[in-house]
N, C-alpha and C positions, 0 to 999 in steps of 0.2 A: 440466658443471653439472647438478645433480640436478633432477628434475621439480619438487620442492618449491621450489627457488630460481627456476626458470623461471616457475612460477605466481605466486610471490610478487612478481615484477617486474610482474605485471599486476594487482596488488591494487587500484589506483585504479579499474580498470575494473569488477571484480566487486563493488566497493563501491557500484556504481550500483544494486544490487538494492533493491527497494522494502520499506518497513516502515511500520507504523502511526505516524502523527504524525512520520514520518521520524526515529524514535528510533535506528535502526541498532543493534539490540540484540544483535548477534552479537559473540562473542570469537573470535579467530583465533590458534591455537597452532601455529606451524610447528615440526615435528619432523623427524628425520632422513629418514624415509620415509613420513610421513603428515602430514596437517593436521587438527587437531581443532577443530571449530566448536562453541562453546557459547553460552550466553545470559548476558548481563550484567544482573544484577538491578537495577542502577541505571538501566537503560534499558528497563525493563519498564513497563507501564501497569496497576498493580494495581487502580485504580478503574474505568478505562474498559474494561479487558480482564481481568476477575477470573478467568475460566476459562483464560486463556492461549491462547485461540483465535488471536488476531492474532499473538501471539508465535510460536506454532508455524508458522503460515502464513508468516511472515516468514523464519523459519529455513529452511523448505523452499524458499522463493523464492531465498534467498541461496545455498543448496546448488546449486540448478539453475543459477544464474548462474555459479557457480564451475566446474561441469562443462562448460558451454557455452564459457566462456573457455578452459578447459584443452583441450577438443577443438579449438578454433580454433587453438591453438598446437601442435597435433599431439601432445599428451600423452595417454598412456593412463592415465586416472584414472577411478575409480568411487567410489561412496559406500556407507558402511555405516551404516544407520539402526537397527541392532538395540538400541542403548542409548538409552533415552528421554531421557537427560540430555544427550547430546552426539551429534554427527554426525562421522563420520570420513571424510575423503577419502583413498583408498588406491590403490596401484598396481592396474591392471587389465590384462587381456590385450590390449585394443585401446581406442582412443579412444571416448568416449561417443558413441552414435549420436544425432544431432540435426540438424535442418534449419537450425538457427540458428547465427549467427556473432557475433563481437564487435561488428560493425556494428549488429546488431539490439539488442544490449544497450545500446549507446551511444545508439541512436535512440529508445528507449522513452520515452514522454511521459505525464505526468499533467497534465491541464488542468482547472482548477476553475472556469473562467469559462463564458461562453455557448458553446453549440454550434450548428452549423447544423441547420436542420430536416431531418428525413429518417430513416427506419428503416434498419437494417442490411440490406444486400443478402442475398438467399437464398443466394448463393454463399458469402458469408462465414459465415453461420450454419451452413451444411453443413460447413464446414471446421473448426468448433470441436470440441473433444474432448467425449466423452459427459459427461453430468452438468451441462451448462450450459443454463439456461433463459432464454429471451428474454421480457421484459416491456416493454410500452409505457411510456414515461416518465410520461405523464399519469396512468396508473393508480396510480402511487406518490406523486404530488405531495402528496396529503393526508396520507399516512403520514409523508412526509419532514418536514412541518411539525410533526407530533406528536413525531417523534424529535428534532428540533432543540430543541423546547421542553423535552423531557426532558433532553437533553444540557446545555443552558444552565441548566436549573432544578435540576439535581442537584449540590449543592455540591462533593463530591469530584471528580466528573467534570469540572466546569467549572474547578476549580483545576488539575487535571492538564492540561487543554487549555491553560490560561494558561501553565503552566510550559514547554510545548513550542512556544509561539508566539514567533516572532522578528520583531516588528513594527517594530523600529527598527534601521536599518543600523548604528547606533553600538553595538549590542549585540555584545559580544565573541564570542558564539556564532553570530552571524548567518551566517557562512560555514562553519559546521561541521555543524549538524544542525537539527532542528525544522522548523517551517512558517513561512517568511518571508512578509511582506506581499506581495512580488512573486509568490511561488509560489501564494499564495491569490488573486491577481488583485485585490488591494485598492489603492486610491489612498491617498495619504498621510493625507488627512482620515479616510477610513474606518478606516485602521489605527490612528490616534490614538484615535478613538472606541471601537473595540473594545478596545484596550489599557487605556484609562481605565476602561471599564465592568467589565472583568474584574479589574482591580486594586482597584477599589472594592467588590468583592464582599465581604460579602453585602448591603451597602446597596443596590446596584443591583438585586439580586435582588428585594428587597422593593418596589422601584419599578417592577418589570415588565420587567427585563432579559431574561428568557427569551423572552417574547413579542416584544419588540423585535428581538432578534437572530434569532429564528426567522423573523420577517417579512422580514428582509433577504434570506433565501434562498427566499422563497415562490415565485419564478418559476423556480427552478432546474430543475424537471422539468415545468413547464407549457408544453411544446412537443411536437411530434410527433417523438420520438426513441426511442432504444433504451437499455434497462437490461439487463444480464446478471447472472444469479445463479448462482454456482458452488455446487453441492450435493455432498453426500457424507457420509461417516461422520466423526464427531468423534473416532473412535479412530485415524484415520490423517491427522491434520492436516498433518504435514510433507510427506507425499506430495501432499496437496491443494495445499499451497503451491507445490510444483513444477509442478503442473498450472496453477495460477493464473499463474505466471510465463510459462509457455509460451503460455498464452492471450493475455496482454498483448503478448508479442512477436509473435505471429501477427497480432493486430489492428494492431500497429505497421507491419507489412509492407504493410497496406492503407492506410497513411497516417492511421490512427485513433489518437486519444488516449483515455485512460480517466480516470475520476474516482471513487475509492472513496467509498462512502456507508455506512460502517460503523455509523453511528448507527442505521440501520434495523435492525441486528442487535443492537446494544447495548441499545436500548430494548425492554423485555420485551413491551410491547403490540404494537409494530410487527413485532418478530421473529416473534411467534406468527402474525400475519396473513400475513406473507410466507411462512412455512412452509406455511400452508394454501393459499396461492395457487399455489406451485410444486409442492406435493405431495411435498416432500422436505425434508431438513435443509439450510438455507442456511448456507454457510460464508463467503461473500464476495459483496458486491453492489456493482456499479459501473455508472455510465453510460458510454456509448461514443459517439463521434462525431468529427466534424471541428470542432475549436475555431475560433471566430470570430477569435481572436487567438492568435498563437503563444505558448505558455506559457513562463515562465521555469523554468529547471532548479533543482531543490532542491539545497541544499548537501550536501556529504559530508565526513565526517571524513577527515583526511589518512591516507595509507597508513602503516603502521607502519614504523619504521626498520629497515633491513636490516643 
């Protein structure tokens, strides 16, 4: 059996890679002696992610996940990032060198609910890769409220978010992609209110929807906790996506979950303030900690037919 076939059998595992809004924007083309990873335009976020930052980060994270799964299977696989339009997984002289295994990929958690109080231990901070800055959660609480109001108050962005929410278990897409009510930590009443408000847009916008929805998350960072900011060059986003995935897997080894707060980067005002705060270009921002309640796992598209 070829290495391509062996890795293809593990597709359901490397599909656990993270992506913005859980869009899973990658395409997978299995060939005789290579696997070509591309981007599906139908699963991009042109309004929320107009520069393609999150798309490129997601493709990088997906690539890193594939390499880790391949190495765990004993396969000698590398990646070719020379083409800006696609990524190629190709034969290599030896397996990818990584400390991570398939169990780390499977254990990675995103938790959007409440976290226990407490800052990250210095030992954990010291273990992180260069280019990651620690910020106390309370310091960003005000900006998060601003970013949430911007997100819910910008019609194209709000509509795009609505299109990727899966708030009703009867939705045929509920077990495939997007953000479910359970993954968001919403009760049934909260999910119905959010669904109704977004589907009645722009009426609810005129009635103050952005302020109402932003207020629902006002306590998200109002505790003594940790937020990490991944910084780097915007010219190398796919490599940064690989760093991001490794960071999340390392945090997972310490029993920690993460919660992406991309709205802080999408909102121009808060993105500028965050860049000033960390003294570098922020590429991803997420809170880290021990969730009060174990999060539900987000859905994934089924593996392609063999």
